[in-house]
Biopython code that builds the backbone (N, CA, C, O; Angstrom):
import numpy as np
from Bio.PDB.StructureBuilder import StructureBuilder

atoms = [
    (1, "MET", "N", (-8.642, 9.707, 2.353)),
    (1, "MET", "CA", (-9.916, 10.306, 2.079)),
    (1, "MET", "C", (-10.858, 9.185, 1.633)),
    (1, "MET", "O", (-10.527, 8.384, 0.759)),
    (2, "ILE", "N", (-12.027, 9.152, 2.252)),
    (2, "ILE", "CA", (-13.042, 8.176, 1.881)),
    (2, "ILE", "C", (-14.323, 8.944, 1.615)),
    (2, "ILE", "O", (-14.805, 9.678, 2.478)),
    (3, "ASP", "N", (-14.874, 8.776, 0.423)),
    (3, "ASP", "CA", (-16.083, 9.513, 0.022)),
    (3, "ASP", "C", (-15.940, 11.009, 0.284)),
    (3, "ASP", "O", (-16.838, 11.635, 0.847)),
    (4, "TYR", "N", (-14.821, 11.570, -0.122)),
    (4, "TYR", "CA", (-14.510, 12.998, -0.009)),
    (4, "TYR", "C", (-14.333, 13.489, 1.431)),
    (4, "TYR", "O", (-14.254, 14.696, 1.657)),
    (5, "VAL", "N", (-14.270, 12.591, 2.393)),
    (5, "VAL", "CA", (-14.078, 12.986, 3.788)),
    (5, "VAL", "C", (-12.638, 12.706, 4.190)),
    (5, "VAL", "O", (-12.171, 11.569, 4.116)),
    (6, "ARG", "N", (-11.942, 13.750, 4.613)),
    (6, "ARG", "CA", (-10.565, 13.581, 5.105)),
    (6, "ARG", "C", (-10.619, 13.175, 6.572)),
    (6, "ARG", "O", (-11.309, 13.790, 7.385)),
    (7, "TYR", "N", (-9.877, 12.133, 6.881)),
    (7, "TYR", "CA", (-9.833, 11.660, 8.256)),
    (7, "TYR", "C", (-8.544, 12.103, 8.911)),
    (7, "TYR", "O", (-7.495, 12.175, 8.271)),
    (8, "GLU", "N", (-8.636, 12.397, 10.195)),
    (8, "GLU", "CA", (-7.479, 12.828, 10.951)),
    (8, "GLU", "C", (-6.412, 11.743, 10.942)),
    (8, "GLU", "O", (-6.717, 10.556, 11.061)),
    (9, "LEU", "N", (-5.182, 12.154, 10.801)),
    (9, "LEU", "CA", (-4.089, 11.195, 10.818)),
    (9, "LEU", "C", (-3.906, 10.631, 12.216)),
    (9, "LEU", "O", (-3.981, 11.353, 13.210)),
    (10, "LYS", "N", (-3.670, 9.362, 12.273)),
    (10, "LYS", "CA", (-3.408, 8.706, 13.554)),
    (10, "LYS", "C", (-1.939, 8.909, 13.908)),
    (10, "LYS", "O", (-1.139, 9.284, 13.051)),
    (11, "PRO", "N", (-1.584, 8.664, 15.162)),
    (11, "PRO", "CA", (-0.171, 8.754, 15.531)),
    (11, "PRO", "C", (0.651, 7.725, 14.748)),
    (11, "PRO", "O", (0.096, 6.804, 14.148)),
    (12, "SER", "N", (1.935, 7.885, 14.761)),
    (12, "SER", "CA", (2.815, 6.935, 14.069)),
    (12, "SER", "C", (2.546, 5.516, 14.543)),
    (12, "SER", "O", (2.145, 5.307, 15.688)),
    (13, "PRO", "N", (2.768, 4.531, 13.660)),
    (13, "PRO", "CA", (2.563, 3.137, 14.048)),
    (13, "PRO", "C", (3.467, 2.746, 15.219)),
    (13, "PRO", "O", (4.547, 3.304, 15.410)),
    (14, "THR", "N", (2.998, 1.784, 15.984)),
    (14, "THR", "CA", (3.779, 1.294, 17.117)),
    (14, "THR", "C", (4.912, 0.401, 16.636)),
    (14, "THR", "O", (4.941, -0.005, 15.474)),
    (15, "VAL", "N", (5.831, 0.102, 17.519)),
    (15, "VAL", "CA", (6.935, -0.807, 17.196)),
    (15, "VAL", "C", (6.369, -2.176, 16.826)),
    (15, "VAL", "O", (6.840, -2.801, 15.876)),
    (16, "LYS", "N", (5.365, -2.646, 17.563)),
    (16, "LYS", "CA", (4.747, -3.940, 17.268)),
    (16, "LYS", "C", (4.170, -3.950, 15.848)),
    (16, "LYS", "O", (4.338, -4.918, 15.107)),
    (17, "HIS", "N", (3.499, -2.873, 15.487)),
    (17, "HIS", "CA", (2.937, -2.745, 14.137)),
    (17, "HIS", "C", (4.034, -2.833, 13.073)),
    (17, "HIS", "O", (3.895, -3.547, 12.080)),
    (18, "GLN", "N", (5.111, -2.107, 13.294)),
    (18, "GLN", "CA", (6.214, -2.091, 12.335)),
    (18, "GLN", "C", (6.864, -3.472, 12.209)),
    (18, "GLN", "O", (7.194, -3.899, 11.103)),
    (19, "LYS", "N", (7.049, -4.165, 13.323)),
    (19, "LYS", "CA", (7.632, -5.515, 13.284)),
    (19, "LYS", "C", (6.729, -6.464, 12.501)),
    (19, "LYS", "O", (7.208, -7.281, 11.714)),
    (20, "LEU", "N", (5.441, -6.351, 12.721)),
    (20, "LEU", "CA", (4.479, -7.187, 12.003)),
    (20, "LEU", "C", (4.521, -6.897, 10.499)),
    (20, "LEU", "O", (4.463, -7.811, 9.676)),
    (21, "LEU", "N", (4.622, -5.636, 10.164)),
    (21, "LEU", "CA", (4.700, -5.237, 8.763)),
    (21, "LEU", "C", (5.947, -5.807, 8.097)),
    (21, "LEU", "O", (5.876, -6.289, 6.967)),
    (22, "ILE", "N", (7.073, -5.757, 8.772)),
    (22, "ILE", "CA", (8.320, -6.315, 8.241)),
    (22, "ILE", "C", (8.175, -7.815, 8.023)),
    (22, "ILE", "O", (8.592, -8.337, 6.989)),
    (23, "GLU", "N", (7.587, -8.509, 8.994)),
    (23, "GLU", "CA", (7.402, -9.952, 8.862)),
    (23, "GLU", "C", (6.485, -10.274, 7.678)),
    (23, "GLU", "O", (6.759, -11.199, 6.913)),
    (24, "LEU", "N", (5.423, -9.530, 7.533)),
    (24, "LEU", "CA", (4.511, -9.731, 6.418)),
    (24, "LEU", "C", (5.211, -9.466, 5.085)),
    (24, "LEU", "O", (5.028, -10.214, 4.125)),
    (25, "CYS", "N", (6.003, -8.412, 5.029)),
    (25, "CYS", "CA", (6.772, -8.113, 3.814)),
    (25, "CYS", "C", (7.703, -9.269, 3.455)),
    (25, "CYS", "O", (7.792, -9.660, 2.291)),
    (26, "GLN", "N", (8.387, -9.807, 4.445)),
    (26, "GLN", "CA", (9.306, -10.920, 4.190)),
    (26, "GLN", "C", (8.564, -12.135, 3.644)),
    (26, "GLN", "O", (9.021, -12.776, 2.698)),
    (27, "ARG", "N", (7.413, -12.448, 4.245)),
    (27, "ARG", "CA", (6.643, -13.613, 3.789)),
    (27, "ARG", "C", (6.080, -13.395, 2.389)),
    (27, "ARG", "O", (6.117, -14.298, 1.552)),
    (28, "LEU", "N", (5.563, -12.207, 2.139)),
    (28, "LEU", "CA", (5.041, -11.920, 0.807)),
    (28, "LEU", "C", (6.155, -11.922, -0.232)),
    (28, "LEU", "O", (5.981, -12.425, -1.342)),
    (29, "TYR", "N", (7.280, -11.365, 0.129)),
    (29, "TYR", "CA", (8.407, -11.341, -0.798)),
    (29, "TYR", "C", (8.820, -12.761, -1.170)),
    (29, "TYR", "O", (9.068, -13.059, -2.338)),
    (30, "ALA", "N", (8.891, -13.632, -0.171)),
    (30, "ALA", "CA", (9.312, -15.019, -0.406)),
    (30, "ALA", "C", (8.308, -15.798, -1.241)),
    (30, "ALA", "O", (8.699, -16.639, -2.051)),
    (31, "SER", "N", (7.025, -15.531, -1.058)),
    (31, "SER", "CA", (6.026, -16.359, -1.727)),
    (31, "SER", "C", (5.370, -15.715, -2.940)),
    (31, "SER", "O", (4.976, -16.429, -3.863)),
    (32, "CYS", "N", (5.241, -14.417, -2.971)),
    (32, "CYS", "CA", (4.476, -13.761, -4.035)),
    (32, "CYS", "C", (5.292, -12.863, -4.951)),
    (32, "CYS", "O", (4.910, -12.639, -6.099)),
    (33, "TYR", "N", (6.388, -12.359, -4.466)),
    (33, "TYR", "CA", (7.132, -11.336, -5.215)),
    (33, "TYR", "C", (7.502, -11.736, -6.639)),
    (33, "TYR", "O", (7.505, -10.877, -7.521)),
    (34, "PRO", "N", (7.815, -13.005, -6.902)),
    (34, "PRO", "CA", (8.129, -13.346, -8.297)),
    (34, "PRO", "C", (6.961, -13.097, -9.256)),
    (34, "PRO", "O", (7.158, -13.062, -10.471)),
    (35, "ASN", "N", (5.765, -12.926, -8.727)),
    (35, "ASN", "CA", (4.576, -12.738, -9.563)),
    (35, "ASN", "C", (4.000, -11.330, -9.498)),
    (35, "ASN", "O", (2.882, -11.093, -9.958)),
    (36, "GLY", "N", (4.760, -10.391, -8.928)),
    (36, "GLY", "CA", (4.239, -9.040, -8.820)),
    (36, "GLY", "C", (5.201, -8.088, -8.162)),
    (36, "GLY", "O", (6.401, -8.346, -8.072)),
    (37, "VAL", "N", (4.647, -6.968, -7.699)),
    (37, "VAL", "CA", (5.436, -5.895, -7.094)),
    (37, "VAL", "C", (4.938, -5.660, -5.675)),
    (37, "VAL", "O", (3.732, -5.572, -5.442)),
    (38, "LEU", "N", (5.851, -5.560, -4.740)),
    (38, "LEU", "CA", (5.545, -5.295, -3.346)),
    (38, "LEU", "C", (6.013, -3.876, -3.028)),
    (38, "LEU", "O", (7.184, -3.549, -3.225)),
    (39, "LEU", "N", (5.099, -3.030, -2.536)),
    (39, "LEU", "CA", (5.408, -1.630, -2.268)),
    (39, "LEU", "C", (4.985, -1.252, -0.849)),
    (39, "LEU", "O", (4.053, -1.833, -0.294)),
    (40, "THR", "N", (5.675, -0.280, -0.274)),
    (40, "THR", "CA", (5.348, 0.198, 1.064)),
    (40, "THR", "C", (5.137, 1.710, 1.034)),
    (40, "THR", "O", (5.569, 2.373, 0.092)),
    (41, "PRO", "N", (4.477, 2.264, 2.055)),
    (41, "PRO", "CA", (4.219, 3.705, 2.079)),
    (41, "PRO", "C", (5.490, 4.500, 2.329)),
    (41, "PRO", "O", (6.497, 3.936, 2.756)),
    (42, "PRO", "N", (5.460, 5.771, 2.077)),
    (42, "PRO", "CA", (4.293, 6.525, 1.640)),
    (42, "PRO", "C", (4.079, 6.389, 0.132)),
    (42, "PRO", "O", (4.962, 6.697, -0.669)),
    (43, "LEU", "N", (2.905, 5.927, -0.226)),
    (43, "LEU", "CA", (2.498, 5.801, -1.629)),
    (43, "LEU", "C", (0.982, 5.816, -1.674)),
    (43, "LEU", "O", (0.333, 5.006, -1.011)),
    (44, "ASP", "N", (0.413, 6.722, -2.442)),
    (44, "ASP", "CA", (-1.036, 6.849, -2.526)),
    (44, "ASP", "C", (-1.636, 5.799, -3.449)),
    (44, "ASP", "O", (-1.066, 5.454, -4.485)),
    (45, "VAL", "N", (-2.795, 5.301, -3.050)),
    (45, "VAL", "CA", (-3.611, 4.427, -3.890)),
    (45, "VAL", "C", (-4.887, 5.210, -4.180)),
    (45, "VAL", "O", (-5.689, 5.480, -3.287)),
    (46, "TYR", "N", (-5.051, 5.565, -5.450)),
    (46, "TYR", "CA", (-6.133, 6.437, -5.900)),
    (46, "TYR", "C", (-7.198, 5.593, -6.588)),
    (46, "TYR", "O", (-6.938, 4.952, -7.606)),
    (47, "PHE", "N", (-8.405, 5.602, -6.016)),
    (47, "PHE", "CA", (-9.523, 4.899, -6.651)),
    (47, "PHE", "C", (-10.339, 5.860, -7.506)),
    (47, "PHE", "O", (-10.705, 5.547, -8.639)),
    (48, "ASP", "N", (-10.612, 7.015, -6.955)),
    (48, "ASP", "CA", (-11.274, 8.102, -7.677)),
    (48, "ASP", "C", (-11.041, 9.377, -6.864)),
    (48, "ASP", "O", (-10.393, 9.340, -5.818)),
    (49, "GLU", "N", (-11.568, 10.493, -7.344)),
    (49, "GLU", "CA", (-11.272, 11.770, -6.693)),
    (49, "GLU", "C", (-11.666, 11.807, -5.216)),
    (49, "GLU", "O", (-11.053, 12.533, -4.434)),
    (50, "GLY", "N", (-12.675, 11.040, -4.828)),
    (50, "GLY", "CA", (-13.135, 11.058, -3.448)),
    (50, "GLY", "C", (-12.591, 9.943, -2.588)),
    (50, "GLY", "O", (-12.923, 9.860, -1.405)),
    (51, "ASN", "N", (-11.758, 9.080, -3.155)),
    (51, "ASN", "CA", (-11.256, 7.922, -2.413)),
    (51, "ASN", "C", (-9.771, 7.721, -2.671)),
    (51, "ASN", "O", (-9.361, 7.224, -3.720)),
    (52, "LEU", "N", (-8.988, 8.117, -1.697)),
    (52, "LEU", "CA", (-7.535, 8.058, -1.773)),
    (52, "LEU", "C", (-7.018, 7.441, -0.478)),
    (52, "LEU", "O", (-7.376, 7.881, 0.614)),
    (53, "PHE", "N", (-6.185, 6.434, -0.605)),
    (53, "PHE", "CA", (-5.701, 5.702, 0.562)),
    (53, "PHE", "C", (-4.182, 5.617, 0.549)),
    (53, "PHE", "O", (-3.544, 5.830, -0.482)),
    (54, "GLN", "N", (-3.618, 5.307, 1.697)),
    (54, "GLN", "CA", (-2.192, 5.055, 1.813)),
    (54, "GLN", "C", (-2.017, 3.827, 2.715)),
    (54, "GLN", "O", (-1.761, 3.955, 3.913)),
    (55, "PRO", "N", (-2.160, 2.638, 2.121)),
    (55, "PRO", "CA", (-2.077, 1.411, 2.928)),
    (55, "PRO", "C", (-0.667, 1.143, 3.442)),
    (55, "PRO", "O", (0.309, 1.708, 2.948)),
    (56, "ASP", "N", (-0.582, 0.278, 4.436)),
    (56, "ASP", "CA", (0.710, -0.088, 5.013)),
    (56, "ASP", "C", (1.544, -0.935, 4.068)),
    (56, "ASP", "O", (2.774, -0.908, 4.113)),
    (57, "LEU", "N", (0.871, -1.678, 3.221)),
    (57, "LEU", "CA", (1.562, -2.605, 2.327)),
    (57, "LEU", "C", (0.720, -2.775, 1.070)),
    (57, "LEU", "O", (-0.504, -2.887, 1.143)),
    (58, "ILE", "N", (1.374, -2.794, -0.065)),
    (58, "ILE", "CA", (0.670, -2.922, -1.339)),
    (58, "ILE", "C", (1.340, -4.024, -2.145)),
    (58, "ILE", "O", (2.551, -3.995, -2.359)),
    (59, "PHE", "N", (0.550, -4.998, -2.592)),
    (59, "PHE", "CA", (1.058, -6.019, -3.508)),
    (59, "PHE", "C", (0.221, -5.961, -4.770)),
    (59, "PHE", "O", (-1.007, -6.027, -4.713)),
    (60, "ILE", "N", (0.885, -5.839, -5.907)),
    (60, "ILE", "CA", (0.203, -5.766, -7.191)),
    (60, "ILE", "C", (0.767, -6.856, -8.088)),
    (60, "ILE", "O", (1.973, -6.921, -8.326)),
    (61, "THR", "N", (-0.118, -7.709, -8.580)),
    (61, "THR", "CA", (0.325, -8.796, -9.459)),
    (61, "THR", "C", (0.826, -8.228, -10.780)),
    (61, "THR", "O", (0.461, -7.121, -11.175)),
    (62, "ASP", "N", (1.656, -8.992, -11.444)),
    (62, "ASP", "CA", (2.193, -8.570, -12.742)),
    (62, "ASP", "C", (1.075, -8.270, -13.737)),
    (62, "ASP", "O", (1.193, -7.350, -14.546)),
    (63, "GLU", "N", (-0.006, -9.043, -13.678)),
    (63, "GLU", "CA", (-1.095, -8.826, -14.630)),
    (63, "GLU", "C", (-1.824, -7.502, -14.388)),
    (63, "GLU", "O", (-2.528, -7.019, -15.274)),
    (64, "ASN", "N", (-1.666, -6.912, -13.206)),
    (64, "ASN", "CA", (-2.279, -5.619, -12.905)),
    (64, "ASN", "C", (-1.260, -4.487, -12.860)),
    (64, "ASN", "O", (-1.575, -3.398, -12.381)),
    (65, "ALA", "N", (-0.070, -4.717, -13.340)),
    (65, "ALA", "CA", (1.018, -3.735, -13.245)),
    (65, "ALA", "C", (0.686, -2.403, -13.911)),
    (65, "ALA", "O", (1.296, -1.383, -13.590)),
    (66, "LYS", "N", (-0.266, -2.399, -14.827)),
    (66, "LYS", "CA", (-0.615, -1.151, -15.524)),
    (66, "LYS", "C", (-1.202, -0.091, -14.591)),
    (66, "LYS", "O", (-1.260, 1.083, -14.955)),
    (67, "ILE", "N", (-1.641, -0.492, -13.383)),
    (67, "ILE", "CA", (-2.188, 0.491, -12.444)),
    (67, "ILE", "C", (-1.092, 1.251, -11.700)),
    (67, "ILE", "O", (-1.378, 2.218, -10.993)),
    (68, "ILE", "N", (0.154, 0.821, -11.855)),
    (68, "ILE", "CA", (1.278, 1.495, -11.200)),
    (68, "ILE", "C", (1.719, 2.674, -12.077)),
    (68, "ILE", "O", (2.209, 2.493, -13.191)),
    (69, "LYS", "N", (1.532, 3.865, -11.550)),
    (69, "LYS", "CA", (1.918, 5.090, -12.257)),
    (69, "LYS", "C", (3.158, 5.670, -11.585)),
    (69, "LYS", "O", (3.620, 5.146, -10.571)),
    (70, "GLU", "N", (3.686, 6.725, -12.135)),
    (70, "GLU", "CA", (4.899, 7.348, -11.605)),
    (70, "GLU", "C", (4.737, 7.829, -10.156)),
    (70, "GLU", "O", (5.618, 7.612, -9.324)),
    (71, "ALA", "N", (3.609, 8.482, -9.862)),
    (71, "ALA", "CA", (3.444, 9.094, -8.542)),
    (71, "ALA", "C", (2.509, 8.340, -7.605)),
    (71, "ALA", "O", (2.479, 8.622, -6.407)),
    (72, "ARG", "N", (1.736, 7.376, -8.139)),
    (72, "ARG", "CA", (0.770, 6.676, -7.294)),
    (72, "ARG", "C", (0.232, 5.436, -8.003)),
    (72, "ARG", "O", (0.557, 5.163, -9.159)),
    (73, "ILE", "N", (-0.595, 4.700, -7.278)),
    (73, "ILE", "CA", (-1.319, 3.561, -7.834)),
    (73, "ILE", "C", (-2.698, 4.067, -8.207)),
    (73, "ILE", "O", (-3.351, 4.746, -7.415)),
    (74, "GLU", "N", (-3.141, 3.741, -9.408)),
    (74, "GLU", "CA", (-4.470, 4.201, -9.853)),
    (74, "GLU", "C", (-5.325, 3.013, -10.254)),
    (74, "GLU", "O", (-6.475, 3.188, -10.656)),
]
sb = StructureBuilder()
sb.init_structure("model")
sb.init_model(0)
sb.init_chain("A")
sb.init_seg("    ")
for serial, (resi, resn, name, xyz) in enumerate(atoms, 1):
    if name == "N":
        sb.init_residue(resn, " ", resi, " ")
    sb.init_atom(name, np.array(xyz, "f"), 0.0, 1.0, " ", f" {name:<3s}", serial, name[0])
structure = sb.get_structure()
């Protein structure tokens, strides 16, 4: 949801997309993971009531760990 507008869900990601995501996860894990948390969907990222996202990959530094809640990122 962006500015209170719900967008139609796209079809499932392609195999190429998934392979790219795995490669990105591996690289981020190797280089950044000691300094934060790496998360994958399904997991909501809530900015405010009108803006809710579900990104393909989420990296949160340790210094921002307080935004990680039980059910979502806020």
